[in-house]
BAVOKE-869411 format. One record per atom (N, C-alpha, C): x, y negated, z negated; atom name; residue number from 1. Coordinates in nm, 4 decimals. Each point is the difference from the previous one (the first is absolute). Layout:
residues N
@X: X, Y: Y, Z: Z, atome: CA, num: NUM
...
***
This chain:
residues 81
@X: 0.3448, Y: 1.3896, Z: -0.6056, atome: N, num: 1
@X: -0.0132, Y: -0.0906, Z: 0.0999, atome: CA, num: 1
@X: -0.1514, Y: -0.0278, Z: 0.0231, atome: C, num: 1
@X: -0.0338, Y: -0.1317, Z: 0.0135, atome: N, num: 2
@X: -0.1461, Y: -0.0409, Z: 0.0218, atome: CA, num: 2
@X: -0.0469, Y: 0.0553, Z: 0.1342, atome: C, num: 2
@X: -0.1298, Y: 0.0571, Z: -0.0063, atome: N, num: 3
@X: -0.0585, Y: 0.0362, Z: 0.1326, atome: CA, num: 3
@X: -0.1048, Y: -0.0978, Z: 0.0290, atome: C, num: 3
@X: -0.0589, Y: -0.0639, Z: -0.0927, atome: N, num: 4
@X: -0.0829, Y: -0.1180, Z: 0.0267, atome: CA, num: 4
@X: 0.0261, Y: -0.0970, Z: -0.1072, atome: C, num: 4
@X: -0.0300, Y: -0.1275, Z: 0.0233, atome: N, num: 5
@X: 0.0248, Y: -0.0993, Z: -0.0985, atome: CA, num: 5
@X: -0.1299, Y: -0.0866, Z: -0.0126, atome: C, num: 5
@X: -0.0439, Y: -0.0348, Z: -0.1185, atome: N, num: 6
@X: -0.1124, Y: -0.0819, Z: -0.0226, atome: CA, num: 6
@X: 0.0197, Y: -0.1284, Z: 0.0728, atome: C, num: 6
@X: -0.0998, Y: -0.0575, Z: 0.0635, atome: N, num: 7
@X: 0.0132, Y: -0.1254, Z: 0.0716, atome: CA, num: 7
@X: 0.0553, Y: -0.1127, Z: -0.0893, atome: C, num: 7
@X: -0.0588, Y: -0.0110, Z: -0.1189, atome: N, num: 8
@X: 0.0489, Y: -0.1064, Z: -0.0989, atome: CA, num: 8
@X: 0.1463, Y: 0.0153, Z: -0.0362, atome: C, num: 8
@X: 0.0498, Y: 0.1232, Z: -0.0191, atome: N, num: 9
@X: 0.1381, Y: 0.0195, Z: -0.0310, atome: CA, num: 9
@X: 0.0869, Y: -0.0306, Z: 0.1253, atome: C, num: 9
@X: -0.0436, Y: 0.0271, Z: 0.1127, atome: N, num: 10
@X: 0.0706, Y: -0.0321, Z: 0.1282, atome: CA, num: 10
@X: 0.0197, Y: -0.1430, Z: 0.0078, atome: C, num: 10
@X: -0.1091, Y: -0.0750, Z: -0.0207, atome: N, num: 11
@X: 0.0097, Y: -0.1488, Z: 0.0143, atome: CA, num: 11
@X: 0.0938, Y: -0.0505, Z: -0.1042, atome: C, num: 11
@X: -0.0022, Y: 0.0518, Z: -0.1212, atome: N, num: 12
@X: 0.0976, Y: -0.0396, Z: -0.1035, atome: CA, num: 12
@X: 0.1439, Y: 0.0135, Z: 0.0420, atome: C, num: 12
@X: 0.0227, Y: 0.1242, Z: 0.0614, atome: N, num: 13
@X: 0.1358, Y: 0.0379, Z: 0.0544, atome: CA, num: 13
@X: 0.0382, Y: -0.1085, Z: 0.1009, atome: C, num: 13
@X: -0.0873, Y: -0.0306, Z: 0.0947, atome: N, num: 14
@X: 0.0345, Y: -0.0979, Z: 0.1059, atome: CA, num: 14
@X: 0.0429, Y: -0.1252, Z: -0.0589, atome: C, num: 14
@X: -0.0785, Y: -0.0557, Z: -0.0999, atome: N, num: 15
@X: 0.0231, Y: -0.1286, Z: -0.0639, atome: CA, num: 15
@X: 0.1357, Y: 0.0044, Z: -0.0711, atome: C, num: 15
@X: 0.0255, Y: 0.1138, Z: -0.0711, atome: N, num: 16
@X: 0.1247, Y: 0.0151, Z: -0.0691, atome: CA, num: 16
@X: 0.1160, Y: -0.0035, Z: 0.1003, atome: C, num: 16
@X: -0.0190, Y: 0.0379, Z: 0.1212, atome: N, num: 17
@X: 0.1025, Y: 0.0079, Z: 0.0991, atome: CA, num: 17
@X: 0.0139, Y: -0.1376, Z: 0.0677, atome: C, num: 17
@X: -0.0862, Y: -0.1017, Z: -0.0366, atome: N, num: 18
@X: 0.0085, Y: -0.1322, Z: 0.0550, atome: CA, num: 18
@X: -0.0918, Y: -0.0258, Z: 0.1205, atome: C, num: 18
@X: -0.0798, Y: 0.0996, Z: 0.0367, atome: N, num: 19
@X: -0.0935, Y: -0.0220, Z: 0.1096, atome: CA, num: 19
@X: -0.1217, Y: -0.0757, Z: -0.0403, atome: C, num: 19
@X: -0.0639, Y: -0.0690, Z: 0.0995, atome: N, num: 20
@X: -0.1144, Y: -0.0776, Z: -0.0277, atome: CA, num: 20
@X: -0.1122, Y: 0.0450, Z: 0.0996, atome: C, num: 20
@X: -0.1260, Y: -0.0037, Z: -0.0403, atome: N, num: 21
@X: -0.1066, Y: 0.0328, Z: 0.0944, atome: CA, num: 21
@X: -0.0188, Y: -0.1169, Z: 0.0984, atome: C, num: 21
@X: 0.0248, Y: 0.0306, Z: 0.1213, atome: N, num: 22
@X: -0.0103, Y: -0.1067, Z: 0.1086, atome: CA, num: 22
@X: -0.1473, Y: -0.0213, Z: 0.0434, atome: C, num: 22
@X: -0.0702, Y: 0.1225, Z: 0.0337, atome: N, num: 23
@X: -0.1324, Y: -0.0138, Z: 0.0352, atome: CA, num: 23
@X: -0.0763, Y: 0.1422, Z: -0.0033, atome: C, num: 23
@X: -0.1265, Y: 0.0047, Z: 0.0067, atome: N, num: 24
@X: -0.0702, Y: 0.1185, Z: 0.0140, atome: CA, num: 24
@X: -0.0715, Y: -0.0008, Z: 0.1254, atome: C, num: 24
@X: 0.0032, Y: 0.1124, Z: 0.0719, atome: N, num: 25
@X: -0.0666, Y: 0.0072, Z: 0.1306, atome: CA, num: 25
@X: -0.0601, Y: 0.1395, Z: 0.0237, atome: C, num: 25
@X: -0.1278, Y: 0.0003, Z: 0.0223, atome: N, num: 26
@X: -0.0710, Y: 0.1250, Z: 0.0250, atome: CA, num: 26
@X: 0.0253, Y: 0.1145, Z: -0.1006, atome: C, num: 26
@X: 0.0084, Y: -0.0452, Z: -0.1348, atome: N, num: 27
@X: 0.0234, Y: 0.0921, Z: -0.1051, atome: CA, num: 27
@X: 0.1420, Y: 0.0385, Z: -0.0197, atome: C, num: 27
@X: 0.0901, Y: -0.0554, Z: 0.0800, atome: N, num: 28
@X: 0.1460, Y: 0.0239, Z: -0.0161, atome: CA, num: 28
@X: 0.0650, Y: -0.1229, Z: -0.0596, atome: C, num: 28
@X: 0.0920, Y: 0.0207, Z: -0.0943, atome: N, num: 29
@X: 0.0795, Y: -0.1049, Z: -0.0650, atome: CA, num: 29
@X: 0.1353, Y: -0.0135, Z: 0.0718, atome: C, num: 29
@X: 0.0408, Y: -0.1092, Z: 0.0213, atome: N, num: 30
@X: 0.1205, Y: -0.0417, Z: 0.0645, atome: CA, num: 30
@X: 0.0832, Y: -0.0706, Z: -0.1020, atome: C, num: 30
@X: 0.1254, Y: 0.0571, Z: -0.0400, atome: N, num: 31
@X: 0.0755, Y: -0.0655, Z: -0.0974, atome: CA, num: 31
@X: 0.1480, Y: -0.0266, Z: 0.0580, atome: C, num: 31
@X: 0.0670, Y: -0.1006, Z: -0.0471, atome: N, num: 32
@X: 0.1396, Y: -0.0266, Z: 0.0487, atome: CA, num: 32
@X: 0.0792, Y: -0.0866, Z: -0.1047, atome: C, num: 32
@X: 0.1182, Y: -0.0017, Z: 0.0105, atome: N, num: 33
@X: 0.0830, Y: -0.0851, Z: -0.0825, atome: CA, num: 33
@X: -0.0273, Y: -0.1389, Z: 0.0330, atome: C, num: 33
@X: 0.0137, Y: -0.1000, Z: -0.0985, atome: N, num: 34
@X: -0.0280, Y: -0.1376, Z: 0.0274, atome: CA, num: 34
@X: 0.0878, Y: -0.0579, Z: 0.1053, atome: C, num: 34
@X: 0.1243, Y: 0.0558, Z: 0.0205, atome: N, num: 35
@X: 0.0948, Y: -0.0592, Z: 0.0983, atome: CA, num: 35
@X: -0.0214, Y: 0.0716, Z: 0.1323, atome: C, num: 35
@X: -0.0973, Y: 0.0904, Z: 0.0104, atome: N, num: 36
@X: -0.0247, Y: 0.0689, Z: 0.1265, atome: CA, num: 36
@X: 0.1103, Y: 0.0896, Z: 0.0447, atome: C, num: 36
@X: 0.0858, Y: 0.0510, Z: -0.0882, atome: N, num: 37
@X: 0.1201, Y: 0.0644, Z: 0.0295, atome: CA, num: 37
@X: -0.0174, Y: 0.1582, Z: 0.0276, atome: C, num: 37
@X: -0.1102, Y: 0.0556, Z: -0.0198, atome: N, num: 38
@X: -0.0243, Y: 0.1350, Z: 0.0318, atome: CA, num: 38
@X: -0.0058, Y: 0.0177, Z: 0.1637, atome: C, num: 38
@X: 0.0385, Y: 0.1090, Z: 0.0393, atome: N, num: 39
@X: 0.0019, Y: 0.0258, Z: 0.1558, atome: CA, num: 39
@X: -0.1485, Y: -0.0115, Z: 0.0481, atome: C, num: 39
@X: -0.0858, Y: 0.0535, Z: -0.0817, atome: N, num: 40
@X: -0.1478, Y: 0.0010, Z: 0.0333, atome: CA, num: 40
@X: -0.0691, Y: -0.0138, Z: -0.1363, atome: C, num: 40
@X: -0.1287, Y: -0.0444, Z: -0.0051, atome: N, num: 41
@X: -0.0679, Y: -0.0078, Z: -0.1262, atome: CA, num: 41
@X: -0.0403, Y: 0.1445, Z: -0.0467, atome: C, num: 41
@X: -0.0248, Y: 0.0040, Z: -0.1268, atome: N, num: 42
@X: -0.0556, Y: 0.1233, Z: -0.0607, atome: CA, num: 42
@X: -0.1508, Y: -0.0023, Z: 0.0187, atome: C, num: 42
@X: -0.0538, Y: 0.1049, Z: 0.0620, atome: N, num: 43
@X: -0.1513, Y: 0.0003, Z: 0.0289, atome: CA, num: 43
@X: -0.0553, Y: 0.1361, Z: -0.0486, atome: C, num: 43
@X: -0.1006, Y: -0.0137, Z: -0.0727, atome: N, num: 44
@X: -0.0689, Y: 0.1251, Z: -0.0481, atome: CA, num: 44
@X: -0.1559, Y: -0.0295, Z: -0.0125, atome: C, num: 44
@X: -0.0664, Y: 0.1144, Z: 0.0123, atome: N, num: 45
@X: -0.1509, Y: 0.0059, Z: -0.0086, atome: CA, num: 45
@X: -0.0318, Y: -0.0228, Z: -0.1529, atome: C, num: 45
@X: -0.0923, Y: -0.0962, Z: -0.0188, atome: N, num: 46
@X: -0.0562, Y: -0.0297, Z: -0.1298, atome: CA, num: 46
@X: -0.1345, Y: 0.0559, Z: -0.0249, atome: C, num: 46
@X: -0.0502, Y: 0.0841, Z: 0.0912, atome: N, num: 47
@X: -0.1329, Y: 0.0547, Z: -0.0149, atome: CA, num: 47
@X: -0.0225, Y: 0.0936, Z: -0.1097, atome: C, num: 47
@X: 0.1076, Y: 0.0639, Z: -0.0490, atome: N, num: 48
@X: -0.0159, Y: 0.1013, Z: -0.1042, atome: CA, num: 48
@X: 0.0734, Y: -0.0434, Z: -0.1263, atome: C, num: 48
@X: -0.0199, Y: 0.0803, Z: -0.1066, atome: N, num: 49
@X: 0.0576, Y: -0.0411, Z: -0.1264, atome: CA, num: 49
@X: 0.1540, Y: 0.0527, Z: -0.0081, atome: C, num: 49
@X: 0.0341, Y: 0.0848, Z: 0.0983, atome: N, num: 50
@X: 0.1412, Y: 0.0578, Z: -0.0056, atome: CA, num: 50
@X: 0.0621, Y: -0.0212, Z: 0.1411, atome: C, num: 50
@X: 0.1330, Y: -0.0070, Z: -0.0031, atome: N, num: 51
@X: 0.0773, Y: -0.0138, Z: 0.1239, atome: CA, num: 51
@X: 0.0594, Y: 0.1338, Z: 0.0293, atome: C, num: 51
@X: -0.0226, Y: 0.0480, Z: 0.1254, atome: N, num: 52
@X: 0.0458, Y: 0.1340, Z: 0.0400, atome: CA, num: 52
@X: 0.1627, Y: -0.0037, Z: 0.0155, atome: C, num: 52
@X: 0.0536, Y: 0.1191, Z: -0.0112, atome: N, num: 53
@X: 0.1471, Y: 0.0136, Z: -0.0002, atome: CA, num: 53
@X: 0.0581, Y: -0.0391, Z: 0.1283, atome: C, num: 53
@X: -0.0675, Y: 0.0193, Z: 0.1154, atome: N, num: 54
@X: 0.0599, Y: -0.0476, Z: 0.1297, atome: CA, num: 54
@X: 0.0091, Y: -0.1574, Z: -0.0037, atome: C, num: 54
@X: -0.0981, Y: -0.0583, Z: -0.0499, atome: N, num: 55
@X: 0.0079, Y: -0.1566, Z: -0.0040, atome: CA, num: 55
@X: 0.1093, Y: -0.0460, Z: -0.0897, atome: C, num: 55
@X: 0.0153, Y: 0.0647, Z: -0.1149, atome: N, num: 56
@X: 0.0993, Y: -0.0253, Z: -0.0920, atome: CA, num: 56
@X: 0.1370, Y: 0.0145, Z: 0.0571, atome: C, num: 56
@X: 0.0226, Y: 0.1073, Z: 0.0601, atome: N, num: 57
@X: 0.1255, Y: 0.0362, Z: 0.0652, atome: CA, num: 57
@X: 0.0475, Y: -0.1087, Z: 0.1038, atome: C, num: 57
@X: -0.0829, Y: -0.0320, Z: 0.0881, atome: N, num: 58
@X: 0.0309, Y: -0.0923, Z: 0.1133, atome: CA, num: 58
@X: 0.0211, Y: -0.1375, Z: -0.0619, atome: C, num: 58
@X: -0.0716, Y: -0.0385, Z: -0.0948, atome: N, num: 59
@X: 0.0019, Y: -0.1318, Z: -0.0566, atome: CA, num: 59
@X: 0.1362, Y: -0.0150, Z: -0.0898, atome: C, num: 59
@X: 0.0352, Y: 0.1023, Z: -0.0632, atome: N, num: 60
@X: 0.1194, Y: 0.0026, Z: -0.0852, atome: CA, num: 60
@X: 0.1085, Y: -0.0180, Z: 0.0913, atome: C, num: 60
@X: 0.0062, Y: 0.0700, Z: 0.1053, atome: N, num: 61
@X: 0.1099, Y: -0.0103, Z: 0.1062, atome: CA, num: 61
@X: 0.0077, Y: -0.1401, Z: 0.0474, atome: C, num: 61
@X: -0.1099, Y: -0.0612, Z: 0.0378, atome: N, num: 62
@X: -0.0042, Y: -0.1402, Z: 0.0368, atome: CA, num: 62
@X: 0.0648, Y: -0.0957, Z: -0.1014, atome: C, num: 62
@X: -0.0213, Y: 0.0342, Z: -0.1229, atome: N, num: 63
@X: 0.0485, Y: -0.0849, Z: -0.1150, atome: CA, num: 63
@X: 0.1452, Y: 0.0239, Z: -0.0365, atome: C, num: 63
@X: 0.0460, Y: 0.1193, Z: 0.0442, atome: N, num: 64
@X: 0.1389, Y: 0.0420, Z: -0.0308, atome: CA, num: 64
@X: 0.0051, Y: 0.0623, Z: -0.1410, atome: C, num: 64
@X: -0.1117, Y: 0.0588, Z: -0.0401, atome: N, num: 65
@X: -0.0182, Y: 0.0655, Z: -0.1286, atome: CA, num: 65
@X: -0.0140, Y: 0.1451, Z: 0.0217, atome: C, num: 65
@X: 0.0081, Y: 0.0820, Z: -0.1104, atome: N, num: 66
@X: -0.0113, Y: 0.1422, Z: 0.0125, atome: CA, num: 66
@X: -0.1167, Y: 0.0407, Z: -0.0932, atome: C, num: 66
@X: -0.0373, Y: 0.1271, Z: 0.0177, atome: N, num: 67
@X: -0.1075, Y: 0.0609, Z: -0.0918, atome: CA, num: 67
@X: 0.0383, Y: -0.0028, Z: -0.1387, atome: C, num: 67
@X: 0.1413, Y: 0.0152, Z: -0.0199, atome: N, num: 68
@X: 0.0505, Y: -0.0008, Z: -0.1443, atome: CA, num: 68
@X: -0.0142, Y: -0.1336, Z: -0.0583, atome: C, num: 68
@X: 0.0076, Y: -0.1067, Z: 0.0771, atome: N, num: 69
@X: -0.0175, Y: -0.1327, Z: -0.0488, atome: CA, num: 69
@X: -0.1464, Y: -0.0157, Z: -0.0451, atome: C, num: 69
@X: -0.0871, Y: 0.0452, Z: 0.0743, atome: N, num: 70
@X: -0.1452, Y: -0.0156, Z: -0.0332, atome: CA, num: 70
@X: -0.0341, Y: 0.0924, Z: -0.1215, atome: C, num: 70
@X: 0.0495, Y: 0.1195, Z: -0.0086, atome: N, num: 71
@X: -0.0200, Y: 0.0916, Z: -0.1162, atome: CA, num: 71
@X: 0.0548, Y: -0.0602, Z: -0.1266, atome: C, num: 71
@X: 0.1168, Y: -0.0634, Z: 0.0136, atome: N, num: 72
@X: 0.0544, Y: -0.0643, Z: -0.1123, atome: CA, num: 72
@X: -0.0863, Y: -0.1172, Z: -0.0523, atome: C, num: 72
@X: -0.0499, Y: -0.0739, Z: 0.0896, atome: N, num: 73
@X: -0.0896, Y: -0.1210, Z: -0.0352, atome: CA, num: 73
@X: -0.1238, Y: 0.0537, Z: -0.0665, atome: C, num: 73
@X: -0.0579, Y: 0.1109, Z: 0.0517, atome: N, num: 74
@X: -0.1162, Y: 0.0622, Z: -0.0492, atome: CA, num: 74
@X: 0.0158, Y: 0.0797, Z: -0.1263, atome: C, num: 74
@X: 0.1311, Y: 0.0152, Z: -0.0453, atome: N, num: 75
@X: 0.0325, Y: 0.0751, Z: -0.1207, atome: CA, num: 75
@X: -0.0068, Y: 0.1494, Z: 0.0233, atome: C, num: 75
@X: 0.0140, Y: 0.0367, Z: 0.1330, atome: N, num: 76
@X: -0.0107, Y: 0.1423, Z: 0.0304, atome: CA, num: 76
@X: 0.1406, Y: 0.0534, Z: 0.0310, atome: C, num: 76
@X: 0.1020, Y: -0.0857, Z: -0.0136, atome: N, num: 77
@X: 0.1304, Y: 0.0495, Z: 0.0285, atome: CA, num: 77
@X: 0.0594, Y: 0.1049, Z: -0.0905, atome: C, num: 77
@X: 0.1038, Y: 0.0676, Z: 0.0555, atome: N, num: 78
@X: 0.0591, Y: 0.1025, Z: -0.0867, atome: CA, num: 78
@X: 0.0717, Y: -0.0603, Z: -0.1235, atome: C, num: 78
@X: -0.0052, Y: 0.0554, Z: -0.0993, atome: N, num: 79
@X: 0.0663, Y: -0.0568, Z: -0.1251, atome: CA, num: 79
@X: 0.1407, Y: 0.0412, Z: 0.0017, atome: C, num: 79
@X: 0.0885, Y: -0.1050, Z: -0.0143, atome: N, num: 80
@X: 0.1457, Y: 0.0231, Z: 0.0025, atome: CA, num: 80
@X: 0.0495, Y: 0.0406, Z: -0.1424, atome: C, num: 80
@X: 0.0993, Y: 0.0912, Z: 0.0052, atome: N, num: 81
@X: 0.0500, Y: 0.0371, Z: -0.1361, atome: CA, num: 81
@X: 0.1128, Y: -0.0836, Z: -0.0459, atome: C, num: 81
***
């Protein structure tokens, strides 16, 4: 399971899930689906090169995704027999 995710990889994951960057404010990025169908936007600090686990977890929940979805995207998922 990912404990931190590189900022560039996180952005690629968001784009692969269909999200778009709406705006940047005070060092935080705000992402949402084009049809604005998320309950609330995905927001995270872009001050650092990595995203912390607590930001990942809350944003995955907002998106309706799991940590396993992220790990699979990053190629870190368990190998199936």
